[in-house]
N, C-alpha and C positions, 0 to 999 in steps of 0.2 A: 502499455508503457509504464515504467516505474514512476511512482509519485515522488515529488521532491519533498524532502523532510528537513526539519531543523534538528541539528544535533543537540543532544542533551548536555547540560552543564555537568561539571564534575561534582561528585557527591562528597560532602565534607561532614564527617561524623563529629560530634562534640561530646566530650566527657568532662565532668567537673574535675578541677585540679584537686589532688589529694594533698595530704599534709607535708610530705617529704619532698623537698625540691630536688630536681635533677639538673645537672649541668651537662654541657656537651662533652663528648668523650675526648680525652686527651691528657687528663691529669694522671701522673704516675703514682700519686698518693692514694688513689681510689682503692677501696677494698675489693671491688669487682667492676669489670668493664664488660658491657654487653653491646654487641652489634645486633640491631633489630631491623629485620625487613618487614616485620608486622607493623602496622600503622601506629603512630604514637597514641592517638586517642583510645585505641583498643587495648594495647598492652601496658601502657604507662601506669594505670591505677594498680595493676597487679605487681609490677616491679617496685612501685613505691611501697605497697603493702609489705612485700618481702623485705625491703630495705629497713622499714620501720620495725618490723618484728625481730629482725636479726641484729639491728643496731649497726648496719653497715652503710658505708658511703658507696653507693652504686651509681656509676656513670654510664650513660646510654648514648650510643650513636645510632640515630634513626636514618633510614634511607631505603631506596629500592633494593630488593634482595640481590639482583644481579650486580648492582653497583657495589654493594658491600662485599660480595664475593670477590669482585675484582680488586677491591682494596685489600682484602685479607690475603689474596694470592700474591699481591705485590709486596705486602709487608712480610709475608712468610713467617719465619721463626721470630721476627722482631715485632710481631703484632702485639698491641696492648690488650687485644680482645681476649676475654676468658670464656665467654659463652656467645654462640652465634644462634640467632633465631631467624628462621627463614620462612617464606610464604609456602614453600612446597618441599617435597621429599627430594626432588632432583638436586636442589641447591646443596643440601647437606650431603647427599651422595657424592656430589662433585668434590666437596671439601674433603670427604673421607678418602676419595681416590687420590687426592693430592697429599695425603698424609698429614692433614692439618687438624684432625680431630683425634681425641683420645677416648678409649673405652671407659665406660662407667657402669658397673654392674647394678647400680640402683635403678636403671631403666628397664631391668628385666620384668618389672611389673606391667610394662606395656605389652600387649599381645604381639607375637612375633610378626604378624602381617603389617604392623605399624611402626616397626623399628628396624635398625640395621642388625644383621646377624652378628656382627662383631661388637655390638653395643656401643658404637660411636655416636649414634644419634637416635632420637626417638620422635615420633609424632606427638604433637600437643593437642591438635584438634583436626577434625576431618571435614571434607566437603565433597559432595557429589556433583558431577557435571550433568546438568539437567536442561530441559527446555522450559522457557518461560512463555506462557500463553495466557490470553484472557479467558475468563470463565465462559464455557459454552462453545468455544471455538473447536473446529474439527482439527485436532492436533496430530502430528505424526507420532507414531508409536516407536519409531526407530530413527536413530540419527542418520541412517543410510537412506532414508526417504527424503532427506533434505535436498537431494539433487533432482528431485522430481520437478518438472516444469511448473506445477501448481504453486511452488514456493519461490518462483522467480521474483526477485525484488522484495521478498517478504521476510527474509532472514537477516538478523542482526547479531553480531558477536563483538567481543573486544578485539583490539588490535593483536596481530600475531606475536608481538613481543611480550604480550601478557603471559606469565609463566603457566597459568592454569590452562590457557588455550594451547600453548606449546606442548605441555605434558599430555593434554588430551590427544593431540595429534601423535605424540610419541606412543601412546598406548595403542592407538589404531595401527601404527606401523608394527609394533611388537606382536600384535595378534594377527593382523591380516596381511602384513608384508608391505614392502616399499611401493611396488607397482600398483597394488590396490589403492593404497593411500594417496599416491600421486593422482590417480584417476578420480578418486573421490574429491580431493581438493580442487582439481580442475573442474569437476561438476559444480562445486559450490561457487567457484569463480564465474562459471558460465551462468549461474543463477543470480549473479550480481549481489552476492552477500555484502552487506554493509558492515564495516568495521568501525566501531566507536572507541573512544579513549579508554573505557573501563567496562567491567562487568556490570557495575551499577548503571552506567549510562545505557547499556544495551537493554537491561531489564526495564529501566524507566521508560525507554522509547516504546517498548511493547505495551507497558501500562498506559501510555498516552494514546495508544492506537496507531502509532506510526508504522509499526511492523506487526506481522502476525506471530512470529516466532523469534525467540531470543535464546542463544546458547550461552548459558551462564552457570556459575556455581549456585547451588540451591539456596544459600542464605541471602543472596541478593534479592531474591523474590520476596522474602520476608521483610527485608529492609525497604523495598519499594512499597510494600503493603502498608508499612508504617507511615509512608508519605501520603497515603490515601487512595492509591490506585489498586484495583482488583487484579490479581494475577494468580495463576495456578502453576504448580511445578509438575512437569511430565517426566517421570523416571522411565527412560526409554529402554527398549530391548530387554524386557523383563521376563520373557519366557525362560523356563528352567535352564535351557542350554544356550540362551541368547548371549549377545555381546555384553549386556549389562551396562551400567553407568560407570564411567571412570571415577574412581574414588582416590583422592589425594589427601595429604596431610601437611599442615603447617608443622615445622619440625625445629628441633633444637639440639645442640651438641656442645660439648666442652672442647675448647681448642687445645691442640697438642702442646703449644708453647705456654699455656696458662701458668701464671705465677701465683694464682689464687685458687688452687684446686678445691680446697675445702669449702670456700664460699660458692664456687661454681657448682659443686655437687649439692650444696644446700639449696641453691636456686632450682636445680633440676628436680630435687625431691619435692620442693614446694609446688612447682608447676604440675607435678604428677600426683598430687593429693586429690582425693575424691571431691572435696569441697571446692578447690580451685578449678578443677576440671568442669564441674557443674556450672560454676559462675562464669568462667571464661567462655564456655560454649554458649551459655544463655545470652551473654552480652552481644553475640554476633550471629546467633541461630546456627552455630556449627555443631558438629558431632563430637562428643567426648571420645577419647581413645581408650580410656580405662574400662574394663568390664564392670558391669553393674551400675554405671552412671548413665542415666537416661538422657536422651536427646531433649532439647527444649520443646515446650508445648508448640504444636503446630508443625513440627518437623517430622517427616515420616520416619518411624523407627528403622534403624539400620538393619535389624534382623529381618525386616520385611523387604529388603532391597537386594536385587541381583546386581553384583558389581563385576566389573571387568577383571578377568583373571590375569593381572599383570603385577609382577613384583615391584614394589615402590623403589627398591634398590636398582632396578633396571632403568628407571626414568633418567637418572643422571647421565649414565653413559650414552643414552639414546639422544640426548638433547642436541648435540652438535650436528648430527646427521639430520635431525628434524628441522633445525634452523636452516640448514642448507636446502632441504626440500622446499620449505616455505618460501625461501628466496627465489628458487627456480620457478616455482609456480606463480609467484607474484600475487598472492592472494590479497584482494582488496585494493590493488594498485590501479 
């Protein structure tokens, strides 16, 4: 019988306020308007640093990536946004498909696998989809082992509306097909997978011993360890021809209707400097996307990781069908 468990509370990161004040988005007099799906505590210090260095009035609208996409789609050519920063590649790919992003050749310094072929968006930082386990546990070495009866009631993940979870399912669909993915999700449902509010909540629940395995982005394991719990990251399916771990990127692009292209390009250039890449990745234990910039201490080097062979540009078009499949399976309901 499955044990009853208390759900973890939401994780709130804190970062000291920097010198430059930021107002809510909306003023037409701003030198640059940014829509950010990355959390305010994480990205704000860097946007403030950029604004101070350039002497610009930068206004930022923070929110969930999906909600901000909806806003931008509704605003269309009338959007005040100059730069869109999202949690995942699929978000930017969707905006690109809608013609709401413009190319900028400055992002060519990003490796091809982490940016759009038409140069309309680029990754800013990367994350691997891994398993969180407590040290010494007999952990599965493949995500496809999670449907085994031994993990019944012992797997925790974020809710299916979480973009990292959805893109993970999309990657499985793109590699293994819809029917395989449906059967796999039904297997997870039969194993009574528990879905919590966030990746951090899932990782923290494993750290407290409430579950044996958590499906999360790799950096949440490091964040939970900062809270005092011991966790290990299992990079699954690592045989040379294996499925690998799904690798995704937080991304950014310049909007097509931008009225401040020069400032927008300057922000993109700033975010893709080696120094900012190193500091931004270290702030949240993520992977830098620029070649030659090392991962933060404690994070497995990316050149030692087998990743799933899926184009990031394919995740956007796959999202709608993935959402439909998740609804049909009713995972976690």
